[in-house]
Structure formats: C-alpha cells, structure tokens
C-alpha positions in Angstrom: 25.3 -27.9 44.0 22.2 -26.4 42.5 20.1 -24.2 44.6 16.9 -25.0 42.7 13.8 -25.2 44.8 12.7 -28.2 42.7 15.5 -30.5 43.4 18.7 -29.8 45.4 21.4 -32.1 44.2 22.8 -33.3 40.9 22.1 -36.9 41.9 18.5 -36.1 42.7 18.0 -34.4 39.4 19.3 -37.5 37.6 16.9 -39.7 39.6 14.0 -37.5 38.6 15.2 -37.6 35.0 15.3 -41.4 35.1 12.0 -41.8 36.8 10.0 -39.4 34.6 11.8 -40.7 31.5 10.8 -44.3 32.1 7.2 -43.2 32.9 7.1 -41.3 29.6 8.4 -44.4 27.8 5.2 -46.2 29.0 3.2 -43.2 27.9 4.7 -43.5 24.4 3.7 -47.1 24.1 0.1 -46.4 25.2 -0.2 -43.4 23.0 1.1 -45.3 20.0 -1.3 -48.2 20.5 -4.2 -45.7 20.4 -2.9 -43.8 17.4 -2.3 -47.0 15.4 -6.1 -47.1 15.0 -5.6 -44.3 12.4 -4.1 -46.9 10.1 -7.3 -48.9 9.9 -9.5 -48.5 6.8 -10.9 -45.0 6.9 -14.5 -46.0 7.5 -13.4 -48.1 10.5 -10.7 -45.8 11.8 -13.1 -42.8 12.1 -15.5 -44.4 14.6 -12.7 -46.4 16.4 -10.4 -43.3 16.9 -13.2 -40.9 17.9 -14.6 -43.3 20.6 -11.0 -43.8 21.8 -10.5 -40.1 22.0 -13.7 -39.6 24.0 -12.7 -42.4 26.4 -9.3 -40.8 26.9 -10.8 -37.4 27.7 -13.7 -38.5 29.9 -12.5 -41.5 31.9 -11.5 -40.3 35.4 -8.6 -42.8 35.8 -7.2 -41.7 32.4 -7.6 -38.1 33.4 -5.4 -38.7 36.5 -2.8 -40.4 34.4 -3.0 -37.5 31.9 -2.2 -35.0 34.7 0.7 -37.2 35.8 1.9 -37.3 32.2 1.7 -33.5 31.8 3.7 -33.1 35.1 6.3 -35.7 34.0 6.8 -34.0 30.6 7.2 -30.5 32.2 9.4 -31.8 35.0 11.5 -33.9 32.7 12.1 -30.8 30.5 12.9 -28.5 33.4 15.1 -31.1 35.0 17.0 -31.6 31.7 17.6 -27.9 31.3 18.9 -27.6 34.9 21.3 -30.5 34.4 22.7 -29.0 31.2 23.2 -25.6 32.9 24.8 -27.3 35.9 27.2 -29.3 33.8 28.2 -26.2 31.9 28.9 -24.3 35.1 30.9 -27.3 36.5 33.1 -27.2 33.4 33.0 -23.7 31.8 36.2 -24.2 29.9 36.8 -27.3 27.7 39.9 -29.5 28.3 42.9 -28.7 26.2 42.5 -32.1 24.6 39.0 -33.3 24.2 37.7 -36.0 21.9 34.2 -36.7 23.2 33.3 -39.1 20.4 35.9 -41.6 21.8 34.0 -41.7 25.1 30.3 -41.3 24.3 27.9 -41.4 21.4 26.4 -38.3 19.7 23.0 -38.7 21.4 24.4 -38.8 24.9 26.4 -35.6 24.2 23.4 -33.8 22.8 20.5 -34.8 25.0 19.8 -31.2 25.9 19.5 -30.2 22.2 17.3 -33.2 21.4 15.1 -32.4 24.4 14.7 -28.8 23.3 13.6 -29.9 19.9 11.1 -32.3 21.4 9.7 -29.7 23.8 9.1 -27.3 20.9 7.4 -30.1 19.0 5.2 -31.0 21.9 4.0 -27.4 22.2 3.0 -27.4 18.5 1.6 -30.9 18.7 -0.6 -30.1 21.8 -1.8 -26.9 20.2 -2.9 -28.8 17.1 -4.7 -31.6 18.9 -5.0 -31.3 22.7 -6.1 -27.7 22.6 -8.5 -28.2 19.7 -10.0 -31.2 21.4 -10.8 -29.3 24.5 -11.3 -25.7 23.4 -11.6 -25.8 19.6 -14.8 -25.7 17.5 -14.7 -29.4 16.4 -17.6 -30.9 14.4 -19.4 -33.9 15.9 -20.5 -37.2 14.5 -23.0 -39.8 15.6 -21.6 -43.2 16.6 -24.2 -45.7 17.8 -26.6 -42.9 18.5 -24.0 -41.0 20.6 -22.7 -37.6 19.6 -18.9 -37.4 19.8 -16.3 -34.9 18.7 -14.7 -35.8 15.3 -11.1 -35.7 16.3 -10.4 -38.1 13.5 -11.2 -35.4 11.0 -8.9 -32.9 12.8 -6.1 -35.4 12.8 -6.3 -36.5 9.2 -6.7 -32.8 8.2 -3.5 -31.9 10.0 -1.6 -34.7 8.3 -2.6 -33.3 4.9 -0.2 -30.5 5.5 3.2 -31.5 4.1 5.2 -29.2 6.4 3.6 -30.8 9.5 4.3 -34.3 8.2 7.9 -33.4 7.7 8.1 -31.7 11.1 6.5 -34.8 12.7 9.0 -37.2 11.1 12.0 -35.1 11.9 10.9 -35.0 15.5 10.5 -38.8 15.5 14.1 -39.0 14.5 15.0 -36.7 17.4 13.0 -39.0 19.7 14.8 -42.0 18.3 18.2 -40.5 19.3 16.8 -39.4 22.7 15.4 -42.8 23.5 18.4 -44.8 22.2 20.5 -43.2 24.9 17.9 -42.3 27.6 16.3 -45.7 28.0 19.4 -47.6 29.1 20.8 -44.5 30.8 17.8 -44.4 33.1 18.3 -47.9 34.3 22.0 -47.1 35.0 21.0 -44.0 36.9 18.7 -45.8 39.3 21.3 -48.5 39.9 19.6 -51.3 38.0 22.8 -52.6 36.4 24.3 -56.0 36.1 27.3 -57.3 34.0 25.0 -59.9 32.6 21.8 -58.0 32.0 23.0 -54.4 31.3 24.1 -55.2 27.7 20.6 -56.7 27.1 18.9 -53.6 28.5 21.1 -51.5 26.2 20.0 -53.5 23.2 16.3 -53.2 24.3 16.8 -49.5 24.6 18.2 -49.3 21.0 15.3 -51.4 19.7 12.8 -49.3 21.6 14.3 -46.1 20.4 14.0 -47.2 16.8 10.7 -49.1 16.7 8.5 -46.7 18.7 9.4 -43.5 16.7 9.3 -45.5 13.4 5.8 -46.7 14.2 4.7 -43.1 15.0 6.3 -41.8 11.8 4.4 -44.3 9.7 1.1 -42.8 10.7 1.4 -39.3 9.1 2.9 -40.8 6.0 0.0 -43.2 5.5 -2.6 -40.5 6.2 -0.9 -38.1 3.8 -0.7 -40.5 0.9 -4.0 -42.2 1.6 
C-alpha cells in the first residue's frame, strides 16, 4: 500500500482519478464551447472571444471553478504518476508469457505515457495563453466603449506558428486515446456499471474521446489557413 500523504490506498487513488477525470471532461466541454467562437468570421470572433476571455477571468464564480480545475489537473496528474509507480512496484518482473493486447487496448496500457504527454502540453499551453493573459504585455481593444485585453490577437498569432499547430493536433490525438479509455473506466471505477448500460457508456466514451479532441483540433487548422 502506498504511503503517500495525499491518498493512502490504491482504491482511493482510483476513485480520485475517476472523480477528477470526469470533472475535467466537463471542463473540456465548457472550454471547447468557448473556443469555438474563434471559428466565427474574424470581425465577429475578435469581439466575441475577447469579451468571453474577460468574463472567464473576472467573474468570481468562474474564478472558483478555475481554481478547482487547476487542482483537478494537478491532482489527476500526480495521482496518475503514483498509480503507475505503484503498479510497477507491485509487478517489477513481467510474467514469462505476457500478451497484453489480448486483454486490454493500447490506450489502457499506456495511460501513464499519454498523461505525461498531456501534462507537458498543458505546461506549454498555459505558458502561451494563461500566463500571457494574466502577466503578459497584451494590447487592448475597445469593445462597446470598454477596454479589454486582446487575447484573440494572441491566440490567432500563436496558431500562425506551424510547429505549435502540429504540437496541438498531436496532443489532441493523445487526448483522444486518453479519453477513449478513461471516460468509461471512470464509471467502472466508481461502481456505476450495469450489464445493460455499461456498453452504452463505453460507446459514449469512444464518441466523446473522438468528437471533443477533433473539434479542438479543427480550431488551429482553421486559424492557420484562414
């Protein structure tokens, strides 16, 4: 049993992983809905996205949800690392005959790797946008007589860099694999299983894991080629 001060048992770690994972799925949906404004015609997208960005950084309720999101991301990442290490310690030597592909899919066997890729991406992503929004020297624009930071210009500028567009899309593929297994696995972990409904949840998980990252990936492509 792990002696982590964060969580004491393997079962507790899995519950925390499931809970924070499902919360982050809700976050992804909300984040996507906001970002889809970038696909509007440029003259409309600029004002709409900048007002949205201001609301998201000034509304007290949203601020509280943001702190919960930061905690969930950090805890989900740490919890995932602890589970991978714990599983390695539990079985330091592989079985003489081991054919993992017969018992599990690739995503389920590589959740640690996928999570590490996503964590590195989040660090780069937050440095490019969140840090610039709060601490960068961002130009301002007037919208309805109100001066707001022009985060739209920062975002569209970032997606003019081909390397960043490629990195973004690659990470969306990683998210797709991560979600395709993690979504249904979270329901299984918390005991929300049923012979009739579990296959439906699994299909919803696959659909969610494909559609959400695909929609995110469309945004930098449109902005790059616009």
